[in-house]
N, C-alpha and C positions, 0 to 999 in steps of 0.2 A: 506446700500447702499456701494459696493465697486466695483472694477474692473477699467481697463483702457480703459474705455469707448471712451475717446478720442485719444488715441494712435491706439486702434484697427480700429476707424472710418477713421483715417488720413492715417493709412495703406493701406486700401482699396481705399481710394480717390487718393493717389499717386501710385496707382497699384504696391504696393509691397508686393503682396500677396504671393511671392516666399520667403520671408523672415520668419523667425518663429516670430521674434519680430521687430517691428519698431526701426530703427537706426538713430542716428544723420547724419550718412553719407549720408544714402538715402534719408534721408528728406531734407538735403542741396543740394543734386545734385536736388531734384525735383526743391527747391527753385530758384535754379540758373537758371534752365531751364525756370521757370515761370516769374521770373525777366527779361529775354532776352526777351522772347515773350510780356510781358507786355510794355517793353520800345518801341518794336518796333511797337505793335499795337499802342501805343499813339502818337509816331512820324507819323506814316502813317496817321492816322485817325483825330487827334485833332491839331486844328489851334494853340493852346496854347503851346503844347508840340512839335509841328514841329517846332516852333521857339525858344522854351526854351532849347530845346536839339538839334538844329542845330549843334552842334560841334561833337554829338555823332552818327549822321546819319551813317547807315551802319556798325556801331561797335558793337561787343558784349562783355558782361563781361565776362573774362576768370575764374575769380574766385569770389566767393559771396562778398568779401570785397571790390571789385572794384567800388559798388556801391556808395561808399562813395566819389567818383570823381563826381558825379552827384550833382546838384544844388537841393536846397530844393524846396517845395512847400508850399506857407504859407497860412494862412486862408484869409488874406488880397487877395492874388490873387484869391482864391476861389470866394470870394465875388464880385471880380471885373470882372474876366473872365470865370466864372463856365461854361457858354454856348459854350464858344471856346473850353473848356476841351472835351467837348462831343466826343465821339469815335463812335457813332452810329446815324443814322438818328432820329429826334425827334419823329417819329411815332413808334419808336422801344422802347421808354420811358414807363414805366407803372406806376412809381410813381416818385414825385418829393418831397423832403421833405425841407420845409424853416426854417432856423436856424436864429434868431435874434442876431445880433452882440452886445456885450455888449456897453454899452454907448448910448448916443441919436443921434451919427450921423453915418455913413457908411451903406452901401449897405448890406441887408441880405443875408447869404450863401444859397445857393440852391445845393441840392445833389440829382442825377439823377440815378434812378436804371431802368434797364430792367427787366422783368419778370424773365429770367435768373438769373441775380444777386440777386433777392430777393430770388430764389429758394435756393441759396447757403446759405443765412441766415437762412431759414426754416430748411435745413438739419444740421446745426450747432447747433440750438436750438434743434432739436429732440434728437441729441445724447449728447450735453452738458448736457440737464437736466438728463441724466440717472445717473448723480452724487446725484441727490436728489430724484428722484420719479421713480415709475416703475408703472405697468398697475393696481396696486392696490390702487392707490392714486387718490385725487381729489384736483386740483390745483385752487387757486383763483389768478386771475391775474387783479392786480391794475397798469395798464399800459394802453395808449391809445389803444382802441380796434376797435372803431367804423367804422373807414375808412378801406376800403379792402388795404392791405399792409401796415397797420401801425405796429408798434413794437408789440403790444399785439395781433394784428390779425396774424401775423407771429409766435409768439409763441405760440398761440391757435392752429394752424396747426401743428407746429412741435410736441405739446403734443399730439395731435390726432394720430400721425403716431406713437409715443412711446406706445400707447395703452391704455393711463389713460383719466381720466375726466377732464375737466376744466371749470371754471366759468369765462367768461372774464366780469368783471365788469367795467373796465374803470379807468381813473382818478378821485379819489374820492374827496370831497370838505371835507378836514379834520376839518375844523373850524364849520361844519354843524352837531350838534348833532344826526339829523335824519339819516343822511346819516352813521354816526358812528354806530347808533342803527341797521341800516338795514343790515350793514357788520358783526355785530355781530350775527344777525340772520341767514344770510346766512353760516356763520361758523358753526353754530349749525345745521341748517336744511341740509345743503348741505354734511356735514361730512368732511369739508375742513382739508386736513392733511398737505398742503403745499401752500404756497404763494409767490408771486413776486411782489415787488414793491419798492418805493423809501425808503430810512431810514426814513425821516421824516414821512411819512404815515406809515410805520411798527410801528414805535415807539409810534406815537400817538393813533393807533388802539390798541395796546398792552395795554398802559397806561388806554384807556378807558373801555377795557375788565377787567383789573384788579379792575377798580372802581366798575365794576358791580359784578366780580365773587371773587376778591381777586387772588393771587398768584395760578396758577392752574397747575403746570408741569404734562404732562401726559393727561391734558384735557385743550381745547377742541378737542385735538389729533393732532394739528400742530406739526408736526415732524422736518419740513425743512422750512427755508424761503431764498429766494434768493433775494438780496439787489442790487440795480442797479441805474443807473442815476444819481449818486449824490457820493459826499466823504462820505464813511462809517467811523465813529469813532470807536474806540474798546471800547468806552462806551455804543454805540447803539447796537454793537453786545450782549455786556454782560447783557443789559437791556432786551433784546427779550429773550436770554436764559435765565434768571431768571424768567421771568413771564410766559413763555409758556414751557420751558423744552426743546426747540428745537435745531437743529444746524443750525447754520447762515453760508449760503454760501454768496461768494459776486462775483459779476460780473464787469468787466471793459470793457465797450465799448464806441462808440459814433457813430452819425448817419454817419459821415465821413468814419468809418471803415465798415459801412454796418450794424450797431447796435451790432452786437457780435464780440467781441474783446479778452477777456481771461477771464476764471473763475476759482474759487477755486475748489480743489479736496476733498476727504475726509478726508486730514489732515487740512484742512482749513489755510494753511499758504502758501500765494502767490498766484498768477493765473497763470494758463497753458494757452499760447496763442493759438489761432487759426492758427497754424504755416503752414498749407496747403492754408490758402487764404491770410495770411498776413505776411509780413516780417518785424519785428522790430528792430530798432535800438536805443541805447540811447546816448545821445550826450550833450556835454557841452554846455548849452544854450547862453554861450558869445561867444566861438570860433567857435561851429558848429562843432568839431572835435568828433568823436566817443571816450567814455570813456573806461576805462579797467574795463572789467566784475567786478561787484561788488561795483562801484563807481555811486553815486547819478546822473542823468541828466534828461534832457528832452526827452520823448517817441517821436519817429519819427516811421512812417509806410509806407511801400508800398503794395499796392495792388496787388495780384499775379494772380487772377482769375476773377475780375470783368472787364466787358466789355464796359457798357455803359459809365461810368466816372471813368477811373482807376487814382488813386493819386500815384504819384512818390515822396518819401521822403517828406511825408505831416508832418509838424510840428506840435504837438498836442498842446503844451504849457503845459502838463501833466507832473510831475514829479516823476521818480520812480528809481529802480534800479534792475539788475538781482541778483536773489539768487543763490550763485555759487554752493552750495551743491545741489546734486541731491535730488528729491523729494522722501521722505519715501515711497510713495505711487507706486514709481517703474518707474513711467512715464519718457520718454527720452526727453518729450517736457521741454522747458525752463522755468523758474517761474520768473514772476514780483513780486517784493516786493510790499507793499502796494502802491496805487497811489494817489498823491497828486496834485489836480488841483492848477494852480499857486495862486489862490485867499486865499488858505488855509496858514495860517502862521504856 
């Protein structure tokens, strides 16, 4: 697989078809426009942001860096004021995702999506997965699939648009030998060539396969694996590559981002962000000041195209840095280095 799939997709999404190639200048012009639209939309329609950004009413960002003058949105605020962040009537919401907070106290976070918001994610999955698969592949989905609008369901829809087959399995119980046996059988009978799941599930399944068949590069025919939903260690990627002879791609995202955030390309070094839908910053966790490019800090994002519950300068708690050098794949999109959740030492 090769090609600037995300660049070409984003070029069309930001209406830059008059350009020969996507450029940083055109992309950042689009981001500035969408930042101003998002801020205006939030102030006008959200009780929370109407109060939080009261000093910004009637103003516009003149350049993209002026967003640093706006206050952050925190996970605590999302837990406590989620409903007042809504910018559309409740009957326009088609999906609510509840996220449990860490620890035994505190309200759960609820993230709200309209049908149009979820369509943005489907579109991203459709084009982002072109890095891994094409119409000749069959993808095993080891993510929540049962409920309409769940991440696995959206991925399944995106893959159908891409033209390849998919087998939505859902979240497997990797402690159950019967489940692992069933998955191995599916891999064989359905001629699975790629799968998407968490690092823990992928490694557990690969080890179980190895117990049954030994190391079998080239067989069962799994060419690519996309790991998501959790921290991905280098050891995990190496183990999968050794057992199955596959290429391991990585995805960084969270529900608050709309489930899709950034994905690795064919170089498998760093993640290209979904820059048409999200604006990323990296800040010093202590001071809140944006750090120079190449320095490690906390990931902050602002949604650019979401209507139901836009988030402005949302602090993720995750740590990373920008890779300064342009990606060898030729993309003009930025590259996030490996992401470390706060709990990873």
